[in-house]
N, C-alpha and C positions, 0 to 999 in steps of 0.2 A: 392629578390622576397619574401621570407618569412618575412623578416623584414618589407617590404612595406605592406604585408597583415596584419601583427601583429599591426602596428601602425595604418592603417585604421580602423580595427575592435576593437582597444584597448584590444588586447589579447597578451598573452605570446606567443612567438614563438612556444613553445612546444605544445600549445593547437592548433595553426595553423597547425603544422605538423601532429597532430592526426586528426583534423576535416575537414581541407580544402580538396577540391577536384578540378578538372580541370575547373570546372565552375567559382569558386574563382579566379583562375589563369587568366581566360579569362576577368573576371569584372576588376581585378586590371590592366591588360595590357591596356584594353579600358579606364579606368578612368585615367591613367597615360598618355596615348597619348592625351586624350582630355584636361588635364591640360596643358600639353606642348604647345599643339595648341592655347589654350587660352592665355598662356603667350606670345607666338610668336606674336599673333594678337595684344596683349596690346603694346608690345614693337614697333610693327610697326606703331600703331596709335600715338604712343608717339615720332615717328620720329627716332627711334633707330634701325632701321631695315628695311626688306623688308616683305611684307605679305607673309605668308607660302603658299607654292604651294600645291594643293589638292594632297593626297596621293592615287592615283588610280593604282590598281593592273596591272602588266605588261600584264597579260592575257586579261583584260578588255580593256586595251589600243590597243592590237593587234587586238580584235574583232572590235573595232571602226575603225581601219585603214582598215581591211578587208572589212568592210562594205563600206567605203568610195571609195575604190579602185574598188570594184565590181560595185558600182553605176555609177562611171565614165566610166566603160567599156560598159554598156548597151546602 
């Protein structure tokens, strides 16, 4: 994680350790996930794999299931 932050910001790891905070960690996690998603989409479009499935949190999926079940019971 420190190495990825240092590379992204062109900073020494010691500077990242001294100055980075949890917001920086959140940003690097989001950016890395987005880059991975874009890579998977590009590979799928080139015929080298399947389109990536959306990453929906389990809690949100459960809410959607509960909503559908309650709607069917009305």
